[in-house]
N, C-alpha and C positions, 0 to 999 in steps of 0.2 A: 185280187188284191185289193182294186179300188172298192169294191162292196164294204168290205169290212173296214176301211178307213171311213168311208162315208158314215156307216153306221155309228163308229166311235166318235166321229164330230156332232152327229145328230145326237147321239145320247149325252155329250158334255153340254151342248146347247141346251138341251131339255131340261139336264140338272140344274144350270143355272137358272132358268127361267123359274123352275118351281121353286128354288131357294129366293129368289126375287119376289116372288108373289107371297110367300110366306112371311117375308119380313113386311112388306105391306100391309098384310092383315094383321100381324101383331101391332104394327104401329096404329091401324085404325082400331084395334080391340083396346090398346092403351088409350087412346083419346076418347073412348067410349068410358073408360074407367076413370078419366080426368088423370091419368098417369103421364105426365109432360116426360118425365125421366126416361120412361121406358119407350114413348113415343120418339123422343129424340134418338134413342139407342137403335131402334128398329128403323127409322128413316135414314139414319147414317149406314146401317148395315146394306139396306136395299141400294142406296147410293154406291157402296163398294161393287154391287153386282152390275150397276148401270150408271157407270162414271158420267156420262154425257148428260145425266138428268139431274141438273143443277138445281130444280126445284126440289128434290129430295133433301139436298144438302141445306137449302135454305129453310125447310121444314124442320130438320134436324137441328140447325142453329136457333131457329125461334123458340122450338119446344125446350132445347137445353137452357136457354137464358129464363125461360118461364118456371123451370125447374131449379133455377138458382145457382146455375153453372156457366157464369159468365166467360170463363176461358175457353171451356169447350164450345159454345155457341159463337164467340169471336173466331176461332179457327174453322169452324163449319162455314161461317157467313164470308169469311176472308177467302174461303175456297171460291165461293159464288163469284164474289165481287172481282175475283182475279180472271173469271171467264166474262165479266161484263155482264152478267145477267142476273143482277139484283134487282127484285122488284121493291116497289115500296114498302111492303110488309116487313122485309129483312133490312 
């Protein structure tokens, strides 16, 4: 009984890890293409998969602002600020 439960847990963690990496790859490809908006979306999605990674939310905010979306940028940056981890970039 414990083996199937452990296997299910492992598969769930593995699936989330793959999705997280996929979003990071999307973000980096968007940056290579100078697409700040897509980079912002991908960093925010990666942040959903790893909520403790405030650096992802900060990047999402910075790139949203560069893309002309100040309200979305503000929302992302406030999330980081509330965690008291905003860097000088944000």
